[in-house]
DSSP file (Angstrom, degrees, kcal/mol; ACC not computed):
  #  RESIDUE AA STRUCTURE BP1 BP2  ACC     N-H-->O    O-->H-N    N-H-->O    O-->H-N    TCO  KAPPA ALPHA  PHI   PSI    X-CA   Y-CA   Z-CA
    1    1 A M     >        0   0    0      0, 0.0     4,-2.0     0, 0.0     5,-0.2   0.000 360.0 360.0 360.0 -40.4  110.1  -11.0  -84.2
    2    2 A L  H  >  +     0   0    0      1,-0.2     4,-2.5     2,-0.2     5,-0.2   0.899 360.0  54.4 -64.8 -37.2  112.0   -8.2  -85.7
    3    3 A K  H  > S+     0   0    0      1,-0.2     4,-2.5     2,-0.2    -1,-0.2   0.900 106.7  50.6 -64.9 -39.7  108.8   -6.1  -85.8
    4    4 A K  H  > S+     0   0    0      2,-0.2     4,-2.6     1,-0.2     5,-0.2   0.923 110.9  49.0 -60.1 -44.8  108.2   -6.6  -82.1
    5    5 A K  H  X S+     0   0    0     -4,-2.0     4,-2.0     1,-0.2    -2,-0.2   0.911 111.8  49.0 -62.7 -41.0  111.7   -5.6  -81.3
    6    6 A H  H  X S+     0   0    0     -4,-2.5     4,-1.9     2,-0.2    -1,-0.2   0.909 111.5  48.9 -65.4 -41.4  111.4   -2.5  -83.4
    7    7 A T  H  X S+     0   0    0     -4,-2.5     4,-2.5     2,-0.2    -2,-0.2   0.902 111.0  49.4 -64.6 -42.4  108.0   -1.5  -81.8
    8    8 A S  H  X S+     0   0    0     -4,-2.6     4,-2.6     1,-0.2    -1,-0.2   0.866 109.6  52.5 -67.7 -33.2  109.4   -2.0  -78.3
    9    9 A H  H  X S+     0   0    0     -4,-2.0     4,-2.4    -5,-0.2    -1,-0.2   0.886 108.5  50.5 -67.9 -36.3  112.4    0.2  -79.3
   10   10 A K  H  X S+     0   0    0     -4,-1.9     4,-2.4     2,-0.2    -2,-0.2   0.942 112.0  47.2 -62.0 -47.5  110.0    2.9  -80.5
   11   11 A V  H  X S+     0   0    0     -4,-2.5     4,-2.8     1,-0.2     5,-0.2   0.914 110.9  52.2 -62.0 -42.4  108.1    2.7  -77.3
   12   12 A Y  H  X S+     0   0    0     -4,-2.6     4,-2.7     1,-0.2    -1,-0.2   0.922 110.7  47.9 -59.6 -44.1  111.3    2.9  -75.3
   13   13 A R  H  X S+     0   0    0     -4,-2.4     4,-2.5     2,-0.2    -1,-0.2   0.886 112.6  48.6 -64.7 -38.5  112.4    6.0  -77.3
   14   14 A I  H  X S+     0   0    0     -4,-2.4     4,-2.4     2,-0.2    -2,-0.2   0.935 114.0  45.3 -66.8 -45.9  109.1    7.7  -76.7
   15   15 A V  H  X S+     0   0    0     -4,-2.8     4,-2.5     2,-0.2    -2,-0.2   0.901 113.5  50.0 -64.6 -40.4  109.1    6.9  -73.0
   16   16 A R  H  X S+     0   0    0     -4,-2.7     4,-2.4    -5,-0.2    -1,-0.2   0.925 111.4  48.3 -64.3 -42.9  112.7    8.1  -72.7
   17   17 A R  H  X S+     0   0    0     -4,-2.5     4,-2.5     1,-0.2    -2,-0.2   0.903 112.2  50.0 -62.7 -40.4  112.0   11.3  -74.5
   18   18 A L  H  X S+     0   0    0     -4,-2.4     4,-2.5     2,-0.2    -2,-0.2   0.911 111.0  48.3 -65.0 -42.0  108.9   11.9  -72.3
   19   19 A L  H  X S+     0   0    0     -4,-2.5     4,-2.6     2,-0.2    -2,-0.2   0.891 111.8  49.5 -66.3 -39.8  110.9   11.3  -69.1
   20   20 A V  H  X S+     0   0    0     -4,-2.4     4,-2.6     2,-0.2    -2,-0.2   0.926 112.1  49.3 -63.2 -43.8  113.7   13.7  -70.3
   21   21 A H  H  X S+     0   0    0     -4,-2.5     4,-2.4     2,-0.2    -2,-0.2   0.919 112.7  46.2 -60.9 -45.2  111.1   16.3  -71.1
   22   22 A I  H  X S+     0   0    0     -4,-2.5     4,-2.5     1,-0.2    -2,-0.2   0.919 113.7  49.0 -63.9 -44.2  109.4   15.9  -67.7
   23   23 A F  H  X S+     0   0    0     -4,-2.6     4,-2.6     2,-0.2    -2,-0.2   0.899 110.9  50.1 -63.3 -41.3  112.8   16.0  -65.9
   24   24 A A  H  X S+     0   0    0     -4,-2.6     4,-2.5     2,-0.2    -1,-0.2   0.922 111.7  48.0 -64.3 -43.0  113.9   19.1  -67.8
   25   25 A R  H  X S+     0   0    0     -4,-2.4     4,-2.4     1,-0.2    -2,-0.2   0.915 112.7  49.2 -62.9 -41.5  110.6   20.9  -67.0
   26   26 A L  H  X S+     0   0    0     -4,-2.5     4,-2.3     2,-0.2    -2,-0.2   0.916 111.6  48.4 -64.2 -43.1  111.0   19.9  -63.3
   27   27 A L  H  X S+     0   0    0     -4,-2.6     4,-2.3     2,-0.2    -1,-0.2   0.900 111.5  49.7 -63.4 -41.9  114.5   21.2  -63.2
   28   28 A L  H  X S+     0   0    0     -4,-2.5     4,-2.5     2,-0.2    -2,-0.2   0.891 110.7  50.4 -64.0 -39.8  113.6   24.4  -64.8
   29   29 A E  H  X S+     0   0    0     -4,-2.4     4,-2.6     2,-0.2    -2,-0.2   0.908 110.4  49.7 -65.6 -41.7  110.7   24.9  -62.3
   30   30 A I  H  X S+     0   0    0     -4,-2.3     4,-2.4     2,-0.2    -2,-0.2   0.924 112.1  47.8 -63.3 -43.4  113.1   24.2  -59.4
   31   31 A I  H  X S+     0   0    0     -4,-2.3     4,-2.5     2,-0.2     5,-0.2   0.921 113.2  48.3 -63.9 -43.1  115.6   26.8  -60.7
   32   32 A L  H  X S+     0   0    0     -4,-2.5     4,-2.4     1,-0.2    -2,-0.2   0.928 112.8  46.9 -62.5 -45.0  112.8   29.4  -61.2
   33   33 A R  H  X S+     0   0    0     -4,-2.6     4,-2.3     2,-0.2    -1,-0.2   0.883 111.2  52.8 -64.6 -38.4  111.4   28.9  -57.8
   34   34 A W  H  X S+     0   0    0     -4,-2.4     4,-2.5     2,-0.2    -2,-0.2   0.931 112.1  44.2 -62.9 -46.2  114.9   29.0  -56.3
   35   35 A F  H  X S+     0   0    0     -4,-2.5     4,-2.6     1,-0.2    -2,-0.2   0.854 111.6  53.4 -69.5 -32.4  115.7   32.4  -58.0
   36   36 A A  H  X S+     0   0    0     -4,-2.4     4,-2.3    -5,-0.2    -1,-0.2   0.900 110.1  48.6 -65.7 -38.7  112.2   33.7  -57.1
   37   37 A F  H  X S+     0   0    0     -4,-2.3     4,-2.5     2,-0.2    -2,-0.2   0.922 112.2  47.8 -66.7 -43.4  113.0   32.8  -53.4
   38   38 A L  H  X S+     0   0    0     -4,-2.5     4,-2.6     1,-0.2    -2,-0.2   0.914 112.0  50.2 -62.0 -41.0  116.4   34.5  -53.6
   39   39 A E  H  X S+     0   0    0     -4,-2.6     4,-2.6     1,-0.2     5,-0.2   0.906 109.7  50.9 -63.4 -40.7  114.8   37.5  -55.2
   40   40 A Y  H  X S+     0   0    0     -4,-2.3     4,-1.5     1,-0.2    -2,-0.2   0.925 111.5  47.8 -60.9 -45.1  112.2   37.6  -52.4
   41   41 A L  H  < S+     0   0    0     -4,-2.5    -2,-0.2     1,-0.2    -1,-0.2   0.922 114.9  45.6 -62.3 -43.5  114.9   37.4  -49.7
   42   42 A D  H >< S+     0   0    0     -4,-2.6     3,-0.9     1,-0.2    15,-0.2   0.876 113.9  46.3 -70.9 -37.4  116.9   40.2  -51.4
   43   43 A T  H 3< S+     0   0    0     -4,-2.6    -1,-0.2     1,-0.2    -2,-0.2   0.744 111.8  51.9 -80.2 -19.3  114.1   42.6  -52.0
   44   44 A N  T 3< S+     0   0    0     -4,-1.5     2,-0.4    -5,-0.2    -1,-0.2   0.292  86.3 103.4 -97.4  10.7  112.6   42.2  -48.6
   45   45 A R    <   -     0   0    0     -3,-0.9    12,-1.7    12,-0.3     2,-0.3  -0.785  54.3-167.7 -91.5 134.5  115.9   42.9  -46.8
   46   46 A F  E     -A   56   0A   0     -2,-0.4     2,-0.3    10,-0.2    10,-0.2  -0.866  10.4-167.4-121.0 153.6  116.2   46.4  -45.3
   47   47 A S  E     -A   55   0A   0      8,-2.6     8,-2.7    -2,-0.3     2,-0.5  -0.875  23.0-117.4-128.6 169.3  119.0   48.5  -43.9
   48   48 A F  E     -A   54   0A   0     -2,-0.3     6,-0.2     6,-0.2     2,-0.1  -0.898  19.2-147.8-109.3 134.1  119.0   51.7  -41.9
   49   49 A D    >   -     0   0    0      4,-1.8     3,-0.9    -2,-0.5     6,-0.0  -0.242  44.4 -83.2 -84.4-173.3  120.6   54.9  -43.1
   50   50 A Q  T 3  S+     0   0    0      1,-0.3    -1,-0.1     2,-0.1    -2,-0.0   0.786 129.5  53.3 -67.8 -27.5  122.2   57.4  -40.7
   51   51 A V  T 3  S-     0   0    0      2,-0.1    -1,-0.3     1,-0.0    -3,-0.0   0.748 117.7-110.6 -78.2 -22.4  118.8   59.0  -39.8
   52   52 A G  S <  S+     0   0    0     -3,-0.9     2,-0.2     1,-0.3    -2,-0.1   0.531  70.5 137.8 104.7   9.1  117.3   55.6  -38.9
   53   53 A R        -     0   0    0      1,-0.1    -4,-1.8     0, 0.0    -1,-0.3  -0.528  62.1 -98.0 -84.8 156.7  114.9   55.3  -41.8
   54   54 A H  E     -A   48   0A   0     -6,-0.2     2,-0.4    -2,-0.2    -6,-0.2  -0.510  38.7-170.7 -69.5 137.1  114.4   52.1  -43.7
   55   55 A K  E     -A   47   0A   0     -8,-2.7    -8,-2.6    -2,-0.2     2,-0.3  -0.984  20.1-129.3-132.4 123.6  116.3   51.9  -46.9
   56   56 A R  E     -A   46   0A   0     -2,-0.4     2,-0.6   -10,-0.2   -10,-0.2  -0.503  15.6-135.5 -74.8 133.0  115.7   49.0  -49.2
   57   57 A I        -     0   0    0    -12,-1.7   -12,-0.3    -2,-0.3    -1,-0.1  -0.781  15.2-152.2 -86.7 122.4  118.7   47.1  -50.4
   58   58 A T        -     0   0    0     -2,-0.6   -15,-0.1     2,-0.0   -16,-0.0  -0.846  19.7-124.3 -95.9 128.1  118.5   46.4  -54.2
   59   59 A P    >   -     0   0    0      0, 0.0     3,-1.1     0, 0.0     4,-0.3  -0.299  11.4-125.2 -70.8 154.6  120.4   43.3  -55.2
   60   60 A L  T 3  S+     0   0    0      1,-0.2     3,-0.4     2,-0.1     4,-0.3   0.868 110.2  46.8 -65.2 -37.6  123.1   43.5  -57.8
   61   61 A Y  T 3> S+     0   0    0      1,-0.2     4,-2.8     2,-0.1    -1,-0.2   0.248  80.0 106.3 -92.1  13.5  121.5   40.8  -60.0
   62   62 A H  H <> S+     0   0    0     -3,-1.1     4,-2.5     1,-0.2     5,-0.2   0.932  81.9  44.9 -59.6 -48.4  118.0   42.3  -59.8
   63   63 A Q  H  > S+     0   0    0     -3,-0.4     4,-1.9    -4,-0.3    -1,-0.2   0.937 115.0  47.9 -61.8 -47.0  118.0   43.6  -63.4
   64   64 A T  H  > S+     0   0    0     -4,-0.3     4,-1.7     1,-0.2    -1,-0.2   0.910 113.1  48.2 -60.8 -43.1  119.5   40.4  -64.8
   65   65 A Y  H  X S+     0   0    0     -4,-2.8     4,-1.8     1,-0.2    -1,-0.2   0.927 110.3  49.3 -66.5 -45.2  117.0   38.3  -63.0
   66   66 A T  H  < S+     0   0    0     -4,-2.5    -1,-0.2     1,-0.2    -2,-0.2   0.843 114.3  46.2 -66.3 -31.6  113.9   40.2  -64.0
   67   67 A S  H  X S+     0   0    0     -4,-1.9     4,-0.6    -5,-0.2    -1,-0.2   0.800 113.8  49.4 -78.2 -25.5  114.9   40.2  -67.6
   68   68 A A  H  X S+     0   0    0     -4,-1.7     4,-2.6    -5,-0.2     5,-0.2   0.747  95.0  74.3 -82.2 -23.0  115.8   36.5  -67.5
   69   69 A L  H  X S+     0   0    0     -4,-1.8     4,-2.4     1,-0.2     5,-0.2   0.936  98.5  40.8 -63.5 -51.2  112.5   35.4  -65.9
   70   70 A P  H  > S+     0   0    0      0, 0.0     4,-2.2     0, 0.0    -1,-0.2   0.871 114.8  55.1 -63.6 -31.7  110.1   35.7  -68.9
   71   71 A L  H  < S+     0   0    0     -4,-0.6     4,-0.4     2,-0.2    -2,-0.2   0.924 110.5  44.4 -63.8 -43.4  112.8   34.3  -71.1
   72   72 A L  H >< S+     0   0    0     -4,-2.6     3,-0.9     1,-0.2    -1,-0.2   0.886 113.5  50.1 -68.1 -39.3  113.1   31.2  -68.9
   73   73 A I  H 3< S+     0   0    0     -4,-2.4    -1,-0.2     1,-0.2    -2,-0.2   0.874 108.7  52.6 -67.4 -36.4  109.3   30.8  -68.6
   74   74 A N  T 3< S+     0   0    0     -4,-2.2     2,-0.3    -5,-0.2    -1,-0.2   0.476  79.9 118.0 -82.6  -1.0  108.8   31.0  -72.4
   75   75 A L    <   -     0   0    0     -3,-0.9     2,-0.8    -4,-0.4     3,-0.1  -0.487  52.6-155.4 -67.0 129.8  111.4   28.3  -73.2
   76   76 A N    >   -     0   0    0     -2,-0.3     3,-1.2     1,-0.2     4,-0.1  -0.870   8.4-171.8-107.5 101.1  109.7   25.4  -74.9
   77   77 A I  G >  S+     0   0    0     -2,-0.8     3,-1.2     1,-0.3     4,-0.3   0.817  77.0  63.5 -65.6 -31.6  111.9   22.5  -74.1
   78   78 A G  G 3  S+     0   0    0      1,-0.2    -1,-0.3     2,-0.1     3,-0.2   0.753 107.5  41.2 -66.1 -24.1  110.2   20.0  -76.4
   79   79 A R  G X> S+     0   0    0     -3,-1.2     4,-1.7     1,-0.2     3,-0.8   0.153  76.9 112.0-113.0  20.0  111.0   22.0  -79.6
   80   80 A I  T <4 S+     0   0    0     -3,-1.2     7,-0.3     1,-0.2    -1,-0.2   0.891  78.4  51.5 -60.6 -40.4  114.6   23.0  -78.8
   81   81 A N  T 34 S+     0   0    0     -4,-0.3    -1,-0.2    -3,-0.2    -2,-0.1   0.709 111.6  46.8 -72.9 -18.0  116.0   20.7  -81.6
   82   82 A K  T <4 S+     0   0    0     -3,-0.8     2,-0.5     1,-0.1    -1,-0.2   0.822 104.6  56.6 -93.9 -31.3  113.7   22.1  -84.3
   83   83 A V     X  -     0   0    0     -4,-1.7     4,-1.1     1,-0.1     3,-0.4  -0.883  60.5-156.4-111.5 127.0  113.9   25.9  -83.9
   84   84 A F  H  > S+     0   0    0     -2,-0.5     4,-1.8     1,-0.2     3,-0.2   0.850  95.1  61.1 -68.3 -33.5  117.3   27.7  -84.0
   85   85 A A  H  > S+     0   0    0      1,-0.2     4,-2.5     2,-0.2    -1,-0.2   0.836  99.2  57.2 -62.7 -31.2  115.9   30.6  -82.0
   86   86 A S  H  > S+     0   0    0     -3,-0.4     4,-2.8     2,-0.2    -1,-0.2   0.881 102.7  54.2 -65.8 -37.1  115.3   28.2  -79.2
   87   87 A H  H  X S+     0   0    0     -4,-1.1     4,-2.6    -7,-0.3    -2,-0.2   0.934 109.6  47.4 -59.4 -44.7  118.9   27.3  -79.2
   88   88 A V  H  X S+     0   0    0     -4,-1.8     4,-2.7     1,-0.2    -2,-0.2   0.921 112.5  49.4 -64.2 -41.9  119.8   31.0  -78.8
   89   89 A Q  H  X S+     0   0    0     -4,-2.5     4,-2.9     2,-0.2    -1,-0.2   0.908 110.8  49.5 -62.8 -41.8  117.3   31.4  -76.0
   90   90 A V  H  X S+     0   0    0     -4,-2.8     4,-3.0     2,-0.2     5,-0.2   0.919 111.3  48.9 -64.3 -42.9  118.6   28.4  -74.2
   91   91 A I  H  X S+     0   0    0     -4,-2.6     4,-2.4     2,-0.2    -2,-0.2   0.926 113.6  47.2 -62.7 -43.4  122.2   29.6  -74.5
   92   92 A K  H  X S+     0   0    0     -4,-2.7     4,-2.3     2,-0.2    -2,-0.2   0.925 113.9  47.5 -62.2 -44.0  121.1   33.1  -73.2
   93   93 A A  H  X S+     0   0    0     -4,-2.9     4,-2.5     2,-0.2    -2,-0.2   0.910 111.9  49.4 -63.8 -42.2  119.2   31.5  -70.4
   94   94 A Q  H  X S+     0   0    0     -4,-3.0     4,-2.4     1,-0.2    -1,-0.2   0.907 111.9  48.4 -64.1 -40.7  122.0   29.2  -69.4
   95   95 A S  H  X S+     0   0    0     -4,-2.4     4,-2.1    -5,-0.2    -1,-0.2   0.871 111.6  50.2 -66.6 -35.5  124.5   32.1  -69.4
   96   96 A L  H  X S+     0   0    0     -4,-2.3     4,-2.2     2,-0.2    -2,-0.2   0.893 110.4  49.9 -67.1 -40.2  122.1   34.2  -67.3
   97   97 A I  H  X S+     0   0    0     -4,-2.5     4,-2.4     2,-0.2    -2,-0.2   0.918 110.5  50.0 -63.4 -41.7  121.7   31.3  -64.8
   98   98 A L  H  X S+     0   0    0     -4,-2.4     4,-2.4     1,-0.2    -1,-0.2   0.894 109.2  52.0 -65.1 -37.8  125.5   31.0  -64.6
   99   99 A L  H  X S+     0   0    0     -4,-2.1     4,-2.6     2,-0.2    -1,-0.2   0.893 107.9  52.5 -62.6 -38.3  125.7   34.7  -64.0
  100  100 A Q  H  X S+     0   0    0     -4,-2.2     4,-1.7     1,-0.2    -2,-0.2   0.955 112.4  43.4 -62.2 -48.6  123.2   34.4  -61.2
  101  101 A F  H  X S+     0   0    0     -4,-2.4     4,-2.6     1,-0.2     5,-0.2   0.879 113.0  52.9 -66.3 -35.3  125.2   31.6  -59.5
  102  102 A K  H  X S+     0   0    0     -4,-2.4     4,-3.2     1,-0.2    -1,-0.2   0.910 109.5  48.5 -64.0 -41.6  128.5   33.5  -60.1
  103  103 A S  H  < S+     0   0    0     -4,-2.6    -1,-0.2     1,-0.2    -2,-0.2   0.799 112.9  49.3 -71.4 -25.1  127.1   36.6  -58.4
  104  104 A L  H  < S+     0   0    0     -4,-1.7    -2,-0.2    -5,-0.2    -1,-0.2   0.893 117.1  39.2 -75.2 -40.5  125.8   34.5  -55.5
  105  105 A I  H  < S+     0   0    0     -4,-2.6    -2,-0.2     1,-0.3    -3,-0.2   0.919 128.3  31.7 -76.5 -44.1  129.2   32.8  -55.0
  106  106 A Y     <        0   0    0     -4,-3.2    -1,-0.3    -5,-0.2    -2,-0.1  -0.757 360.0 360.0-114.9  84.4  131.3   35.8  -55.6
  107  107 A P              0   0    0      0, 0.0    -1,-0.1     0, 0.0    -4,-0.1   0.519 360.0 360.0 -71.7 360.0  129.4   38.9  -54.4
C-alpha cells in the first residue's frame, strides 16, 4: 500500500512538472509574439518630415528588444535549476521584459 502511494506521488510530481514546463513555454511564446507584434507596429509606423517625405519612426526600445529576442528564444526552461548560467539568463530576460513594459507604460 505504501508503494502504491509512493508511485502515485511520483506520477503526480512528473505530471505537475510537465504541466509547469508546458505552461512556462506557452507563456514565453505569448510574450515573444506580443513583443514581435509591438515591434511590427512600431517599425511600420511612419511620420512626415517638413518636406513631406516618409520618415520611419524608430522605437526607443528597439535596441533592447532585438538584443533580448535571441536570449529569450534560447532559454531552456527545463534546466533552469541545474545550470547557474540559466539563472543569470532568466534574470536578464526578466529585467528586459520589465524594461519593455515600463517603456510601454511610461513612454
